[in-house]
N, C-alpha and C positions, 0 to 999 in steps of 0.2 A: 570435481564436485559439479553436480546440475542441479540448478535453484530453480523452482517454480514460485513465481511471484505472484500474487492473488489481490486484488483490492476486494475488500468486503462488500456486500450487497447493498442494494439501496436501503438506507435507514430512513425512519421517519422524518428526521431533520433533513437529509437529502431531499426527500420529498416534498418538504414544505420550505425550501430554501434558506436553510438556517446554516450558517458556518460552525461547524462542530467543535474542531480542536478535540481537547479532551472531554467535551461534554458526552455522555454515556448513553445516546440515544439507542434504542433497539432496532431490529430490523423491521422494516415494511412488510407487508404481505407479498409485494413483488420482490423485495429482497430476498426473502426466504425461498422463494420460486426459482430465482437467479442461482442461489447457491446449491439447491437441490439440483437444477437443471446441470450446473458445473460439475458436480460430482458425480453425477450419472455419464456425463460427457467423458470425464476422465477413465471411468471404470469402462466404456466401450473401447477406448484405445489402450487399455491394458496399462495406464500411468499409474505407477506407485511409487512410494518413498520410504526411505530407512527413517525419517524423522519429519515430523509437521511441528511448526512453531507458530504461534498467533498472538497477536496483541492481546490483552486482557480486557481491553473494551469490549462490551457486549456485542456490538454489530461485526467486528471481526471475530471474536471468540464463537460466536454463534454462525458463522459462515464457516469457520473451519470445522465446527462439530457438524455441520449438515454435508460437508463436502466429506468429511473422514466417513460419514455414516452412508453416504449413498456410492462413494469410489471403494468402499471397503478398507479404508487406509487405517493406519495407526492414529491411537488418539491424540488431540492435538496437547502440545504442552505450552503453557503462557510465559511471555517474555516481555516484561515490561518496556525493554529499549525497542520494541516494535510499535508502541504507542503512536498515535498521530502527533504532530507539531502542536505544542500547547500555545495556543493564540492568545492568552491573556484576557483582556478584558472583550475582546472581540468574538469571542466564542460564546456559542449559545444565542446569538442574536439573528434575525433574518437580514436578508440581504438590503431591503429598504431602508432598514433602521440603520445598519454599519453606513451606508451611504450619505444618508443624512447627518449621522453623529461624528462619522470618520471620514470625512471627504479627502483628507490627506493621505489616507491609506490607498486609495484609489488613483492619488495623483503621482504616488511614486514610480521610479523606473522599475525596468524590468529586473535588473540587477540586485533588486531588494527583496525578490520572491523567497519565503522560507524563514523570513526574520521578523519576529512578532515582539522584540524587545521594547520597541516603542512603546508598545500597549501591554507591556507586562508580561508578555509571553516568553517562549523560548527565542535564543538568540541564534542568528545563523551560524554562529562559532560552536555555540552547544550542540545545535542539533548534527553538526558535522562530526562532533567527537561520539555522539551517540551512534552515527551512523558505522563509525570505524570501530567502535566497541562491538556492534552485532556483528560486522564482518570477521572482527578477530576470531569471535566465538565461534562463527561457522568454521574457518579454516582450520581452527583447533580439533574441532569435532568432526568435521566431514571432508577433509583436504581432499583423500583420494578421487580418482576419476571415476570409482563405481558409486559414489554415494550421491544418492537423491533426495532432496529436502525441498518441501514445500513450507513457504512463508505466507501467511494471512495477516494482511496489516492495513494501511490507510494510504489514501492517494497522495497525500503529502510527504509521508516518510517514503513511500516507495520510490517517489520521484527523485529523492535525493539518496537512497539506496543505489538505484540503478545507475544513476550518474558516477557513484564512488565505485561501483564494480567494473565499469566499462571503460572509464576514461583515465588517463594519466598524462597531466596533473588532472585534477577533480574541474571542470568547468563550473563558473557561478551559474551560468544559464546555459540549459538544454532542455528542450521542448519534447515531451513524451508525455501523452494524456492516458491517465489511469481513469476508465470509467468504472463504473461498479461492477464488479465480478471480472473485470479484465484479467487476462492472463499472459503474464510475460514468462517466457523459458528463457535462462541465461545458463551457459556453460562456462565454467570457470577452469582454466588450466594455464601451464606455464608458457609463456611466450618469450623468447630472450631474456630469461632469468627474471621475469616479472610474472607473478601470478596474477591474471587479469581474466575479466570474463568478456563474453560477447552475447549478444541478444540474438537467439536463432529465430525466436518469432514473438509477436506481440498481436494480441487478438481481444477486440471486445467482445462483450458477451452475445451481441447480435449476430456475430459472424460464426457463431459456434450453435447458432440456432435458440438462443435463449430470447428473453425479453429486453429490451434496452430500458434505461431508465427515462432518457429523454430530458430535454429542458435544461435551463440553466443550472437546477440544482445540484447535475451530475458533475458539476464543475467544482463544486464546493466540498471541503475536507468534511 
């Protein structure tokens, strides 16, 4: 199975420096251009997929629809397991407000990444279960080497998914930056009795000729 992982284009919340989580912000005009450019880039390289899955949150759903339209791909299917990490009371707030009201969040160690349970959000353990469930569905539907699948999701979730696809055991910390409309190509196959993936390439939007989001907002989910 070949997986193409795409983070959504810039949203209005990304642009405004707001931590999104499950907040359903739309794409900005730049985000729409990023998605359109990426779809055209896929088309010029003859990339196609047997299936396209996306998060139902509209920044990811609309990115997937624009990519499919410009790449000539199949219509995306929404899957709630591709939604962003739920950030509880942190989500929907700008960075300056979060730093003022929740300084403890920024004082936590790097091993706490992906865990919002202290703030009423998703725990790291629950997030890993969701990742495992998504991988199991993909393996059941598309395990053969010829199958090509596009996933359009979010930075926080794709980070956890990539870790689980390529590492045994899955590390708590691994740094891999998913900017807006970044593209990651993962080939999954059996290695010494274990079905595992390897990242063949990982590209930000600017390296394929698109407009980068820039600024610190690109780092926020």
